[in-house]
Each structure stands twice: as C-alpha cells, then as structure tokens.
N, C-alpha and C positions, 0 to 999 in steps of 0.2 A: 504493499499499499504507500503511496507516496502524498505526501501531504506539498500542496504548494499556497505561500501565504504573502501575504501582504498587509504591512504595518507602518503606520502612518508612527514615528517617534515626539512628535506634538502633541498629538488628540490621544493616541492607543487604540484609535478607529483599526481595526483588522477586518481581512477579508481572508478565506481559505479557502481553498477544492480539495476532497481528498479523490485520488483517483487510483485504479488496480494500474495504470499504463503511466507512464510519462514521457512524452514524443511533443513535435509540434502542433499537433489537433490539439492535447491535453492545455499544451499552454497557450493559442488560441483561444480556449475555450473560457480560461478562468482570467486572461487580457478582456476578456468582452465581458464576463460576470463584471469586474472590478469595476469597468469605465462605468458601468450604469451603477456604482456605489456615489461617484467621486458629482460632487455638488455642479452643475451647471454652473458656466462661467469659471471653472476651476479644473486644475492639473495636475496632477499626479506624476510625482516619477520613481521609476522603478530603479533599485539600484540592483544590478546581479550579475554572475558570474559568464564564462565564455562558453557553455554549455551547447552544444551538437543543436539542440532543442530552443534557446536564447539569441542564436543566430541565426535561424534559415532563414532562407530566402523568401518560403513562403506563409512566416509571421504574418501577420494579422494587426496590427496594431492601430486603436481606435486615437482617435487625434487630439483625444484629453489622455493621454497618455506619454511620458517622454523618458524611453528606458537608456539607461547609461548600461557601462560593459566597465565591471572590474580589469583592473591588468591581471594577469595571470598569476597565478600562484599567489592569490591574495586573499582568504577565505575569511581570514579576522579582519577587513573592512566592510563589511558585508552586515549590517546589524542583525538581520534576521537569524545569521549561522547561531545564535547566541540565545533561539528559544525554542 
C-alpha cells in the first residue's frame, strides 16, 4: 500500500491518497484530487524528489499547483519525509 500526501506547513492542512500501486496514473489522480481542495485564486507548491512518476511527460499538473523537484539524494529536504 502506498501513501501519497501533501501537507501545508503553515496551516497543517493535509490531503492524502492510499493506493495499491504507485505510478503516473496514481500521481495524476492525487494531483487532481488535491487541486480541488485549493481555494480559488491560490496556488500550491509541491516539493518532491525525482522519482520517475514525478518527472513523467504524462503528468497532468493542474494550473493551481506548482511542482518543485529536489536535488538528487536529498530526502532530508522534503518535509513530508518526516510524517
């Protein structure tokens, strides 16, 4: 079982998705779900690593989400790793 999640460090608001598989389709589902929770006129920034499903050309990133890729081998910089 895989847990995909995003947490706002300022407000503590979090969203998550449980999935038996982890691939681009699953990530696209999560991004679409998460996008719907972002208030109108706001933008969310997701910080994540360079996993293949995070860098796929088939990613469907909603307009209200900005993706920031961490440098290689830097899991300590990703706040979600502590959850």
